[in-house]
C-alpha positions as CSV (number, residue, x, y, z in Angstrom):
1,M,-9.2,22.0,14.4
2,R,-7.2,19.2,16.1
3,S,-4.8,17.1,14.3
4,E,-6.7,13.9,15.3
5,Q,-9.4,15.1,12.9
6,I,-7.1,15.3,9.9
7,R,-6.8,12.4,7.5
8,I,-4.3,12.0,4.7
9,G,-4.7,9.4,1.9
10,L,-1.8,8.3,-0.2
11,L,-3.2,5.0,-1.4
12,G,-4.7,6.5,-4.5
13,T,-5.0,10.2,-5.3
14,L,-3.6,12.6,-2.7
15,K,-6.5,13.2,-0.3
16,V,-6.6,15.5,2.7
17,T,-9.7,15.9,4.8
18,Y,-10.4,17.7,8.1
19,A,-13.2,18.5,10.4
20,S,-14.0,20.9,13.3
21,E,-15.5,19.4,16.4
22,G,-18.9,17.9,15.6
23,T,-18.7,18.6,11.9
24,R,-18.4,16.4,8.8
25,H,-15.0,16.0,7.2
26,R,-14.3,18.4,4.3
27,S,-11.6,18.2,1.7
28,L,-8.6,20.4,1.8
29,Q,-7.6,21.4,-1.8
30,I,-3.8,21.6,-2.5
31,T,-3.3,22.6,-6.1
32,A,0.4,23.5,-6.4
33,A,2.3,20.5,-7.7
34,K,5.4,21.0,-5.5
35,Q,3.4,21.5,-2.4
36,R,1.5,18.3,-3.0
37,Q,4.8,16.5,-3.5
38,V,6.2,17.9,-0.2
39,L,3.1,17.0,1.7
40,A,3.1,13.4,0.3
41,M,6.7,13.1,1.6
42,L,5.9,14.5,5.0
43,A,2.8,12.3,5.3
44,A,4.6,9.2,4.2
45,N,7.0,9.8,7.1
46,A,4.5,11.2,9.6
47,N,5.9,11.8,13.1
48,T,9.5,11.5,11.8
49,T,11.7,14.4,10.8
50,V,12.2,14.6,7.0
51,S,15.5,16.2,6.3
52,T,15.8,19.1,3.8
53,D,18.2,17.0,1.8
54,Q,15.6,14.2,1.5
55,L,13.1,16.7,0.2
56,I,15.6,18.1,-2.3
57,D,16.4,14.6,-3.6
58,E,12.7,14.0,-4.1
59,L,11.8,17.4,-5.7
60,W,14.9,17.6,-7.9
61,S,16.5,14.3,-8.9
62,S,19.3,16.3,-10.7
63,D,20.4,19.9,-11.1
64,P,18.6,21.6,-8.2
65,P,18.5,25.4,-8.3
66,S,21.2,27.3,-6.3
67,T,18.6,28.6,-3.8
68,V,17.1,25.2,-3.3
69,K,16.9,25.3,0.5
70,T,15.1,28.6,0.5
71,I,12.7,27.2,-2.1
72,V,11.9,24.1,0.1
73,H,11.4,26.3,3.1
74,T,8.9,28.4,1.0
75,Y,7.0,25.3,0.0
76,V,6.7,24.3,3.7
77,Y,5.7,27.8,4.7
78,Q,3.0,27.8,2.1
79,L,1.6,24.4,3.4
80,R,1.7,25.7,6.9
81,K,-0.2,28.8,5.8
82,L,-2.7,26.6,4.0
83,F,-3.3,24.5,7.0
84,G,-4.1,27.7,9.0
85,E,-3.4,28.8,12.6
86,R,-6.2,26.7,14.1
87,L,-4.6,23.5,12.7
88,R,-2.7,22.1,15.7
89,S,-1.3,18.8,16.9
90,A,-2.8,17.0,19.9
91,D,-0.5,18.8,22.3
92,G,-1.3,22.2,20.8
93,A,1.9,22.5,18.9
94,T,2.1,23.5,15.2
95,L,1.0,20.6,13.0
96,L,3.9,21.2,10.6
97,A,7.0,22.1,12.5
98,T,10.5,23.0,11.7
99,R,13.2,20.8,13.2
100,P,17.0,20.9,13.0
101,G,17.8,20.0,9.5
102,G,14.3,19.3,8.4
103,Y,10.5,19.3,9.0
104,L,8.1,17.2,11.0
105,L,4.4,16.5,10.3
106,T,2.6,15.4,13.5
107,V,-0.4,13.3,12.6
108,P,-1.7,10.2,14.4
109,P,-0.5,7.2,12.4
110,E,-4.1,5.8,12.1
111,N,-5.0,8.9,10.2
112,V,-2.6,8.3,7.4
113,D,-3.9,5.5,5.2
114,I,-0.5,3.8,4.5
115,F,0.1,3.3,8.3
116,Q,-3.5,2.1,8.8
117,F,-3.0,-0.4,5.9
118,Q,0.2,-1.7,7.4
119,D,-1.3,-2.1,10.9
120,L,-4.3,-4.0,9.6
121,M,-2.1,-6.1,7.4
122,G,0.2,-7.0,10.2
123,R,-2.7,-7.9,12.5
124,G,-4.4,-9.9,9.8
125,R,-1.3,-12.0,9.1
126,A,-0.9,-12.6,12.8
127,A,-4.4,-13.8,13.1
128,L,-3.8,-16.2,10.2
129,R,-0.7,-17.6,11.9
130,H,-2.6,-18.1,15.1
131,G,-5.3,-20.2,13.3
132,R,-8.0,-17.5,13.1
133,P,-8.8,-17.3,9.4
134,D,-12.2,-15.6,9.8
135,H,-10.7,-12.7,11.7
136,A,-7.7,-12.6,9.4
137,A,-9.9,-12.4,6.3
138,E,-11.8,-9.5,7.9
139,L,-8.7,-7.5,8.8
140,L,-7.0,-8.1,5.5
141,G,-10.1,-7.2,3.6
142,Q,-10.3,-3.9,5.6
143,A,-6.6,-3.2,4.8
144,L,-7.1,-3.8,1.0
145,A,-10.3,-1.6,1.0
146,L,-8.1,1.4,1.9
147,W,-6.6,1.3,-1.6
148,R,-8.5,3.7,-3.9
149,G,-6.3,3.1,-7.0
150,P,-2.6,3.4,-8.0
151,I,-0.5,5.3,-5.5
152,L,-0.4,9.1,-6.0
153,P,-1.3,9.2,-9.8
154,D,-2.0,13.0,-9.4
155,V,1.5,13.8,-7.8
156,D,4.7,14.3,-9.7
157,V,6.7,11.7,-7.8
158,G,10.4,11.7,-7.6
159,P,12.8,8.9,-6.7
160,V,11.9,8.7,-3.1
161,L,8.1,8.5,-3.5
162,K,8.5,6.2,-6.5
163,G,10.5,3.8,-4.4
164,L,7.8,4.0,-1.8
165,S,5.1,3.2,-4.4
166,V,7.0,0.1,-5.5
167,Y,7.4,-1.1,-1.9
168,L,3.7,-0.5,-1.1
169,E,2.5,-2.3,-4.2
170,E,4.5,-5.3,-3.1
171,Q,2.9,-5.1,0.3
172,R,-0.5,-4.9,-1.4
173,L,0.2,-8.1,-3.3
174,E,1.3,-9.8,0.0
175,A,-1.9,-8.7,1.7
176,V,-3.9,-10.1,-1.2
177,S,-2.1,-13.4,-1.0
178,A,-2.6,-13.6,2.8
179,R,-6.3,-12.8,2.4
180,I,-6.6,-15.5,-0.2
181,D,-4.9,-17.9,2.2
182,A,-7.4,-17.0,4.9
183,D,-10.3,-17.6,2.4
184,L,-8.8,-21.0,1.5
185,A,-8.6,-21.9,5.1
186,N,-12.3,-21.0,5.4
187,N,-13.1,-23.5,2.6
188,R,-14.1,-20.8,0.0
189,H,-12.2,-22.6,-2.7
190,G,-14.9,-22.3,-5.5
191,E,-15.5,-18.6,-4.8
192,L,-11.8,-17.8,-5.2
193,V,-11.3,-19.3,-8.7
194,G,-12.6,-16.3,-10.7
195,E,-10.5,-13.8,-8.6
196,L,-7.4,-16.0,-8.9
197,R,-7.8,-16.3,-12.7
198,R,-7.9,-12.5,-12.9
199,L,-4.8,-12.2,-10.6
200,V,-2.9,-14.7,-12.7
201,A,-3.7,-12.9,-15.8
202,S,-2.6,-9.5,-14.5
203,H,0.4,-10.7,-12.5
204,R,1.8,-13.4,-14.8
205,L,5.1,-13.9,-13.0
206,H,3.7,-13.8,-9.4
207,E,4.0,-17.5,-8.7
208,P,2.0,-17.6,-5.4
209,F,-1.2,-16.6,-7.3
210,H,-0.7,-19.6,-9.7
211,I,-0.1,-21.9,-6.8
212,R,-3.3,-20.7,-5.0
213,L,-5.3,-21.1,-8.2
214,M,-4.1,-24.7,-8.5
215,Q,-5.1,-25.3,-4.9
216,A,-8.5,-23.7,-5.3
217,L,-9.3,-25.7,-8.4
218,H,-8.0,-28.9,-6.9
219,R,-10.1,-28.5,-3.7
220,S,-13.1,-27.6,-5.8
221,G,-12.9,-31.0,-7.5
222,R,-11.5,-29.6,-10.8
223,R,-8.4,-31.8,-11.0
224,G,-7.8,-31.4,-14.8
225,E,-8.1,-27.6,-14.6
226,A,-5.7,-27.6,-11.6
227,L,-3.1,-29.5,-13.6
228,G,-3.7,-27.1,-16.5
229,A,-2.9,-24.2,-14.2
230,Y,0.4,-25.8,-13.4
231,H,1.3,-26.4,-17.0
232,Q,0.4,-22.7,-17.7
233,L,2.7,-21.6,-14.9
234,R,5.6,-23.8,-16.2
235,T,5.2,-22.4,-19.7
236,I,5.2,-18.8,-18.5
237,L,8.2,-19.2,-16.3
238,D,10.1,-21.0,-19.1
239,Q,9.3,-18.5,-21.8
240,D,9.7,-15.3,-19.8
241,L,12.5,-16.2,-17.4
242,G,14.0,-19.5,-18.5
243,L,13.1,-21.0,-15.0
244,E,11.3,-24.0,-13.7
245,P,8.4,-23.8,-11.2
246,S,9.4,-23.7,-7.5
247,G,9.4,-26.6,-5.2
248,E,6.1,-25.5,-3.7
249,A,4.5,-25.5,-7.1
250,R,5.9,-28.9,-8.0
251,Q,4.7,-30.3,-4.6
252,M,1.2,-29.0,-5.3
253,Q,1.3,-30.7,-8.7
254,C,2.3,-34.0,-7.0
255,E,-0.5,-33.6,-4.6
256,I,-3.0,-33.2,-7.4
257,L,-1.6,-36.1,-9.4
258,N,-1.6,-38.4,-6.4
259,S,-5.2,-37.5,-5.5
260,D,-8.2,-39.7,-6.3
């Protein structure tokens, strides 16, 4: 098996698939909790050495055992054994290698879903900036389709992976916002109203979703509902944070008020 045929999914439950030449992908089952946690750390940092200290911080946030480095090495050895001797990187080297001070998982970035997501998101946002909303919506839709659910709900995450989860969730919301911008640029205002109402309900304090709802309603000819969306935003920010809507939200309100 070549490493190009291995795919690792972190945007949802931990998922590892592989295939021999000319065969369909099969799942690789990793049942031990600590092994899953180590693999998630290595995959999230694919092609970059992960230090033993980083793994220790992730696996034991406090009071690590006295033989902790030996235990980490054992987990890595067990993963390497699980992968098998035939599992090699593109240049024939061991897929999971020991490096000075840590370990390296060699997998093409496009075969780890978080890197694939970030690449598609970056390309989608670039297409939107360059006035290609159709292409942007397609790329951003592909990026968001990689998400299979909450990040690693089946892994006992420590502080490092938890921080990664928060970061990736923020990126997901940015990708959703960018995809909505692309759809608005494609004049799909009416189609977006329902989705935006759901997003506003589930992300009450995410002001960009409120603003885009105002915009979609306004451009759909629903002026009163658009103003109602602004008042809802103002009420939420006042009650929850003691803040006023941003200048962008107030500008959208003025645009709605001044329209015929």
